[in-house]
Backbone as ProteinMPNN parsed JSONL, in Angstrom:
{"seq_chain_A": "MIKVLIIDDEEDFCDVVKANLEIDPEYKVFYSISGESGLYSAEQKNPDVILLDITMPEMDGFEVMRKLKENNKTANIPIIMLTATGDTMYRKIAKMLKSAVYLCKPIETLVLKGEIEKLLRDK", "coords_chain_A": {"N_chain_A": [[3.016, 10.251, 14.329], [2.965, 7.829, 11.887], [1.142, 5.949, 10.296], [1.88, 2.742, 8.169], [0.005, 0.083, 6.401], [0.349, -2.769, 4.733], [-0.792, -4.628, 1.929], [-0.134, -7.3, 1.229], [1.154, -11.147, -0.957], [2.476, -11.589, 0.375], [4.733, -12.539, 2.716], [7.151, -12.382, 3.699], [8.405, -10.846, 2.63], [6.289, -8.678, 3.931], [7.521, -9.086, 6.269], [10.203, -7.451, 6.038], [9.503, -5.127, 4.902], [8.165, -3.676, 6.906], [10.474, -4.15, 9.252], [11.874, -2.457, 8.193], [10.948, 0.129, 7.559], [10.116, 0.687, 10.672], [12.489, 1.068, 12.003], [12.67, 3.372, 12.666], [10.958, 5.381, 14.644], [8.826, 6.988, 14.19], [7.169, 5.757, 12.901], [4.431, 3.396, 12.68], [3.723, 0.152, 11.898], [1.927, -2.027, 10.416], [0.662, -5.208, 9.027], [-1.786, -7.33, 5.984], [-2.084, -10.642, 4.713], [-4.072, -10.796, 2.665], [-5.709, -9.805, 0.376], [-8.478, -9.411, 0.881], [-8.835, -9.757, 3.946], [-7.185, -7.776, 3.859], [-8.526, -5.6, 3.04], [-10.392, -5.451, 5.608], [-9.022, -4.58, 7.372], [-8.103, -2.307, 7.04], [-9.95, -1.106, 7.584], [-11.075, -1.201, 10.411], [-8.324, -0.097, 10.844], [-7.132, 2.442, 10.422], [-5.025, 3.43, 8.077], [-2.461, 5.919, 7.975], [-1.245, 5.476, 5.559], [-1.677, 3.265, 2.234], [0.26, 1.057, 0.95], [-0.26, -1.565, -1.563], [0.092, -4.025, -2.661], [-0.178, -5.946, -6.588], [-0.464, -8.308, -8.041], [-2.099, -10.839, -6.374], [-3.427, -13.394, -5.393], [-6.478, -14.78, -5.125], [-8.048, -12.547, -4.439], [-6.938, -9.576, -6.882], [-4.404, -6.931, -6.351], [-6.124, -4.438, -7.815], [-8.692, -4.729, -7.563], [-8.711, -5.305, -5.11], [-7.989, -2.212, -4.708], [-10.218, -0.526, -5.526], [-12.544, -1.908, -4.151], [-11.495, -0.489, -1.876], [-11.679, 2.445, -2.283], [-14.517, 2.881, -3.06], [-15.093, 2.216, -0.196], [-16.457, 5.036, 2.567], [-15.483, 4.879, 4.679], [-12.734, 4.074, 3.924], [-12.451, 5.346, 1.89], [-10.448, 7.968, 0.785], [-7.92, 7.33, 1.914], [-4.955, 7.223, 0.941], [-2.745, 4.85, -1.462], [-0.168, 3.928, -2.831], [1.035, 1.613, -4.972], [2.832, -1.245, -4.795], [5.031, -3.678, -7.203], [6.558, -5.98, -8.14], [6.199, -6.161, -10.472], [6.049, -4.255, -13.94], [4.795, -3.876, -15.862], [3.291, -1.52, -18.338], [1.022, -0.762, -18.712], [-0.17, -2.0, -16.434], [0.561, 0.316, -15.0], [-1.041, 2.598, -15.967], [-3.888, 1.036, -15.395], [-3.025, 1.645, -12.974], [-2.876, 4.437, -12.705], [-5.474, 4.715, -13.476], [-7.581, 3.998, -11.513], [-7.115, 5.95, -9.627], [-4.473, 5.488, -7.829], [-2.213, 6.441, -5.747], [0.914, 6.516, -6.034], [2.991, 4.57, -7.932], [4.915, 2.38, -7.828], [7.815, 0.229, -7.755], [9.012, -2.687, -6.787], [12.298, -4.093, -5.814], [12.244, -1.919, -3.449], [14.44, 1.294, -1.807], [14.59, 1.765, 1.528], [14.429, 4.195, 2.659], [13.859, 5.453, -0.422], [11.035, 4.81, -0.483], [10.05, 5.91, 2.039], [10.355, 8.993, 1.805], [8.528, 8.757, -0.354], [6.516, 8.432, 0.552], [5.864, 10.301, 2.865], [5.672, 12.352, 1.433], [3.993, 11.997, 0.633], [1.886, 12.426, 2.96], [1.952, 15.241, 3.108], [1.552, 15.992, 1.138], [-1.253, 15.758, 0.729]], "CA_chain_A": [[3.157, 8.834, 14.06], [2.602, 7.19, 10.519], [0.495, 4.453, 10.181], [1.496, 1.813, 7.436], [-0.646, -0.742, 6.25], [0.306, -3.342, 3.371], [-1.942, -5.407, 2.189], [0.913, -7.698, 0.052], [0.569, -12.023, -0.341], [4.602, -12.216, 0.636], [4.675, -12.379, 4.072], [8.438, -11.883, 3.873], [8.069, -8.938, 1.91], [5.873, -7.548, 4.76], [8.027, -8.447, 7.229], [10.965, -6.626, 6.293], [9.463, -3.171, 5.167], [7.56, -3.938, 8.293], [11.236, -4.036, 9.576], [13.218, -1.71, 8.049], [9.851, 1.439, 8.263], [9.669, 1.001, 12.209], [14.132, 1.659, 12.549], [11.973, 5.289, 12.44], [9.878, 5.441, 15.604], [7.827, 7.875, 13.74], [6.29, 4.781, 11.995], [4.042, 2.006, 12.979], [3.113, -1.333, 10.145], [0.573, -3.075, 10.095], [0.48, -5.973, 7.128], [-2.466, -7.733, 5.706], [-1.468, -11.089, 3.244], [-4.772, -11.176, 1.494], [-7.037, -8.558, -0.516], [-9.889, -9.269, 1.991], [-8.2, -9.379, 5.797], [-6.639, -5.904, 3.82], [-9.915, -4.453, 3.417], [-10.653, -5.487, 6.879], [-7.165, -3.766, 7.62], [-7.364, -0.762, 6.119], [-11.384, 0.069, 7.884], [-10.62, -1.018, 11.607], [-6.281, 0.481, 11.703], [-7.603, 3.651, 9.403], [-4.428, 3.675, 7.902], [-2.894, 6.808, 7.174], [-1.083, 5.153, 3.401], [-1.292, 1.493, 2.25], [1.375, 0.388, 0.646], [-0.682, -2.153, -2.096], [0.51, -5.156, -3.98], [-0.604, -5.696, -7.168], [-0.549, -9.704, -8.152], [-2.383, -11.491, -5.185], [-4.437, -14.608, -5.611], [-8.556, -15.055, -5.145], [-8.762, -10.899, -4.935], [-5.794, -8.321, -7.435], [-4.285, -5.482, -5.997], [-6.593, -3.282, -8.256], [-9.584, -4.869, -7.365], [-8.528, -4.017, -3.565], [-8.301, -0.732, -4.436], [-11.45, -0.401, -5.925], [-12.771, -2.07, -3.005], [-11.089, 1.181, -0.62], [-12.25, 3.512, -3.248], [-15.843, 3.322, -2.733], [-15.772, 3.357, 0.898], [-16.922, 6.504, 2.445], [-14.224, 4.941, 5.058], [-11.213, 4.14, 3.729], [-11.557, 5.849, 0.171], [-9.264, 8.912, 1.41], [-6.592, 7.128, 2.229], [-3.445, 7.211, -0.168], [-2.464, 4.542, -2.184], [0.682, 3.33, -2.968], [1.048, 0.561, -5.541], [3.981, -1.459, -5.058], [4.814, -4.569, -7.335], [7.352, -6.506, -9.334], [5.346, -5.631, -12.456], [7.078, -2.516, -14.128], [4.633, -3.093, -17.115], [2.963, -0.173, -18.36], [-0.62, -1.383, -18.425], [-0.685, -1.89, -14.539], [0.378, 1.697, -14.634], [-2.384, 2.42, -16.593], [-4.793, 0.571, -14.938], [-3.289, 2.465, -11.406], [-3.287, 6.021, -12.931], [-7.306, 5.534, -13.874], [-8.143, 4.151, -10.591], [-6.412, 6.659, -8.251], [-3.182, 4.826, -7.241], [-1.544, 7.549, -5.663], [2.085, 6.449, -6.415], [3.432, 2.578, -8.559], [6.526, 1.558, -7.45], [8.249, -1.464, -7.906], [10.03, -4.276, -6.366], [12.694, -4.238, -4.614], [12.365, -0.321, -2.854], [14.848, 0.978, -0.503], [13.849, 2.103, 2.437], [14.789, 5.691, 1.826], [12.834, 5.535, -1.384], [9.909, 4.293, 0.022], [9.49, 7.024, 3.305], [10.237, 9.782, 1.018], [7.731, 8.944, -1.092], [5.61, 8.122, 2.257], [5.768, 11.14, 3.815], [5.295, 13.178, 0.874], [2.006, 11.65, -0.44], [1.087, 13.156, 3.403], [2.627, 16.518, 2.587], [0.381, 16.932, -0.591], [-2.196, 15.023, 1.017]], "C_chain_A": [[2.167, 8.214, 12.972], [2.161, 5.974, 11.055], [0.463, 3.56, 9.104], [0.709, 0.769, 7.671], [0.0, -1.037, 4.74], [-0.157, -4.42, 3.59], [-0.718, -6.831, 0.828], [0.971, -9.44, 0.212], [2.696, -12.62, 0.521], [5.072, -11.585, 1.382], [6.206, -11.772, 3.982], [8.866, -10.337, 3.626], [8.214, -8.572, 3.465], [6.605, -7.702, 6.281], [9.835, -7.787, 7.117], [10.982, -5.534, 5.659], [9.193, -3.206, 6.074], [9.437, -3.386, 9.479], [11.536, -3.031, 9.587], [12.584, 0.05, 7.948], [10.261, 1.287, 9.856], [11.84, 0.623, 12.787], [13.423, 2.709, 13.219], [10.737, 5.335, 13.489], [9.114, 5.898, 15.384], [6.434, 6.899, 13.149], [5.848, 3.494, 12.616], [3.498, 1.081, 11.308], [2.533, -2.099, 10.553], [0.302, -4.074, 8.575], [-0.404, -6.824, 6.948], [-1.723, -9.332, 4.625], [-2.573, -11.899, 2.399], [-5.403, -10.098, 1.521], [-7.684, -8.384, 1.025], [-9.857, -8.98, 3.658], [-7.582, -7.584, 5.376], [-7.418, -4.529, 4.111], [-10.453, -4.078, 5.221], [-10.29, -4.794, 7.288], [-7.93, -2.596, 7.799], [-9.496, 0.364, 7.086], [-11.427, -0.024, 9.815], [-9.991, -0.241, 11.433], [-6.935, 1.641, 10.55], [-5.983, 4.183, 9.509], [-3.72, 5.1, 7.69], [-2.147, 6.753, 5.808], [-1.328, 3.588, 3.748], [-0.534, 1.088, 0.833], [0.377, -1.159, 0.109], [0.071, -3.345, -3.513], [-0.096, -5.675, -4.923], [-1.569, -7.37, -7.491], [-0.957, -10.855, -6.585], [-3.023, -12.961, -5.531], [-5.716, -14.257, -4.399], [-8.908, -12.951, -5.568], [-7.035, -10.281, -5.169], [-5.198, -7.395, -6.41], [-5.926, -4.468, -6.259], [-8.554, -3.708, -7.767], [-9.841, -4.624, -5.632], [-8.414, -2.438, -3.002], [-9.685, -0.001, -4.578], [-12.531, -0.675, -4.982], [-13.126, -0.131, -1.84], [-12.088, 2.153, -1.286], [-13.538, 4.222, -2.843], [-15.987, 2.611, -1.88], [-16.05, 3.872, 1.393], [-15.635, 6.081, 3.301], [-12.568, 4.683, 5.166], [-11.19, 4.564, 2.025], [-10.277, 7.034, 0.195], [-8.435, 8.683, 1.738], [-5.79, 6.52, 1.276], [-2.884, 6.475, 0.108], [-1.06, 3.685, -2.868], [0.845, 1.475, -3.403], [2.695, -0.328, -5.76], [3.995, -3.182, -5.837], [5.719, -4.533, -8.185], [7.311, -5.908, -10.726], [5.836, -4.288, -12.857], [6.026, -2.299, -15.174], [3.46, -2.341, -17.068], [1.782, -0.137, -18.28], [-0.816, -1.471, -17.331], [0.164, -0.526, -14.463], [-0.693, 2.66, -14.8], [-3.746, 2.355, -15.349], [-4.723, 1.292, -13.853], [-4.021, 3.639, -10.789], [-5.003, 5.938, -12.512], [-7.845, 4.877, -12.811], [-7.358, 4.966, -9.385], [-5.859, 6.909, -7.478], [-2.733, 6.474, -6.888], [0.171, 7.801, -6.074], [2.069, 4.449, -7.107], [4.912, 2.893, -8.418], [6.958, 0.094, -7.497], [9.42, -2.05, -7.198], [10.937, -4.239, -6.689], [12.657, -2.757, -4.394], [13.218, -0.037, -2.088], [14.102, 1.915, 0.094], [13.339, 3.738, 2.579], [13.762, 6.381, 0.954], [11.307, 6.162, -0.842], [9.168, 5.421, 1.375], [9.953, 7.921, 2.417], [8.744, 9.747, 0.479], [5.567, 8.836, -0.536], [4.781, 9.369, 2.572], [5.901, 12.86, 2.223], [4.059, 13.257, 0.001], [1.568, 12.579, 0.884], [1.325, 14.192, 3.579], [1.284, 17.359, 2.152], [-0.827, 16.959, 0.072], [-4.182, 16.64, 2.045]], "O_chain_A": [[0.946, 8.107, 13.086], [2.606, 5.229, 11.929], [-0.676, 3.283, 8.729], [0.544, 0.363, 8.821], [0.184, -0.213, 3.844], [-0.178, -5.119, 4.602], [-0.919, -6.885, -0.385], [0.869, -9.712, 1.408], [3.479, -13.5, 0.877], [5.663, -10.512, 1.263], [6.329, -10.574, 4.241], [9.345, -9.323, 4.134], [9.213, -8.311, 4.136], [6.467, -6.913, 7.215], [10.548, -7.727, 8.119], [11.994, -4.836, 5.605], [10.065, -2.634, 6.728], [9.445, -2.438, 10.265], [11.607, -2.387, 10.634], [13.306, 1.027, 8.148], [10.995, 2.237, 10.128], [12.207, 0.026, 13.8], [13.647, 2.882, 14.417], [9.586, 5.321, 13.055], [8.163, 5.634, 16.119], [5.241, 7.175, 13.019], [6.635, 2.637, 13.017], [3.108, 1.393, 10.183], [3.006, -3.02, 11.219], [-0.105, -3.729, 7.466], [-0.206, -7.656, 7.834], [-0.85, -9.036, 3.809], [-2.448, -12.946, 1.764], [-5.66, -9.459, 2.542], [-7.473, -7.581, 1.933], [-10.574, -8.266, 4.359], [-7.525, -6.592, 6.103], [-7.327, -3.445, 4.687], [-10.74, -3.033, 5.806], [-11.069, -3.995, 7.807], [-8.265, -2.115, 8.881], [-9.944, 1.509, 7.133], [-11.766, 0.965, 10.466], [-10.531, 0.832, 11.699], [-7.196, 0.981, 9.544], [-5.542, 4.931, 10.382], [-4.525, 5.774, 7.046], [-2.266, 7.663, 4.987], [-1.264, 2.93, 4.786], [-1.121, 0.872, -0.227], [0.149, -1.961, 1.015], [0.355, -3.31, -4.71], [-1.054, -6.229, -4.385], [-2.763, -7.599, -7.296], [-0.11, -11.481, -5.95], [-2.378, -13.327, -6.513], [-5.755, -13.707, -3.298], [-9.568, -12.354, -6.419], [-6.135, -10.339, -4.33], [-5.956, -7.241, -5.451], [-6.634, -3.971, -5.384], [-9.437, -2.851, -7.726], [-10.753, -4.026, -5.06], [-8.554, -1.8, -1.959], [-10.113, 0.906, -3.864], [-13.44, 0.15, -4.891], [-13.983, 0.66, -1.447], [-13.147, 2.528, -0.783], [-13.759, 5.379, -2.485], [-16.974, 1.906, -2.088], [-17.113, 3.608, 0.833], [-14.606, 6.665, 2.963], [-11.663, 4.923, 5.965], [-10.342, 4.278, 1.18], [-9.232, 6.826, -0.422], [-7.711, 9.629, 2.049], [-5.974, 5.375, 0.862], [-2.317, 6.447, 1.2], [-1.34, 2.641, -3.458], [0.81, 0.487, -2.67], [3.503, -0.085, -6.657], [3.222, -4.005, -5.346], [5.944, -3.577, -8.927], [8.038, -5.436, -11.601], [5.978, -3.353, -12.07], [5.895, -1.162, -15.629], [2.681, -2.357, -16.115], [1.381, 0.789, -17.574], [-1.87, -0.934, -16.992], [0.478, -0.431, -13.277], [-1.147, 3.39, -13.918], [-4.313, 3.241, -14.709], [-5.77, 1.748, -13.395], [-4.758, 3.963, -9.858], [-5.64, 6.624, -11.712], [-9.057, 5.056, -12.932], [-7.095, 4.435, -8.306], [-5.986, 7.781, -6.619], [-2.9, 7.448, -7.621], [0.651, 8.9, -6.351], [1.365, 3.493, -6.784], [5.721, 3.626, -8.987], [6.324, -0.933, -7.255], [10.604, -1.711, -7.211], [11.05, -4.313, -7.912], [13.149, -2.185, -5.367], [13.282, -0.92, -1.232], [13.264, 2.671, -0.397], [12.216, 4.242, 2.591], [13.06, 7.358, 1.213], [10.747, 7.257, -0.798], [7.961, 5.607, 1.528], [10.08, 7.049, 1.558], [7.897, 10.572, 0.821], [4.4, 9.001, -0.894], [3.559, 9.519, 2.573], [6.182, 14.049, 2.373], [3.473, 13.996, -0.79], [0.917, 13.564, 0.537], [0.784, 14.473, 4.648], [0.568, 18.329, 2.401], [-1.498, 17.991, 0.085], [-5.248, 16.149, 2.416]]}, "name": "protein", "num_of_chains": 1, "seq": "MIKVLIIDDEEDFCDVVKANLEIDPEYKVFYSISGESGLYSAEQKNPDVILLDITMPEMDGFEVMRKLKENNKTANIPIIMLTATGDTMYRKIAKMLKSAVYLCKPIETLVLKGEIEKLLRDK"}
């Protein structure tokens, strides 16, 4: 079972990704629609991988990622940055913060599954 946590303020996007990934019975997907609730969920649910949006209100994805990496319980969870912004500055910051992968929305399910499974194989 591959447990995926999505942290993204767009609930419709979370629902679509969850439905598409869970077509495969090997996937179990949870989501949080704020950075704060995402941090809590990451600690409680211990996902195999986190899909993290960058542009969220109150706490952006970079701050969430910093906090995840500072917490011993969540520091080693691979993070895929999923964002509508292909900005090169965002890519550099994500790399500096040790994001495993940076993908732009919209993303095809097969590509996303491929990245998740590659990350978990290489872990």
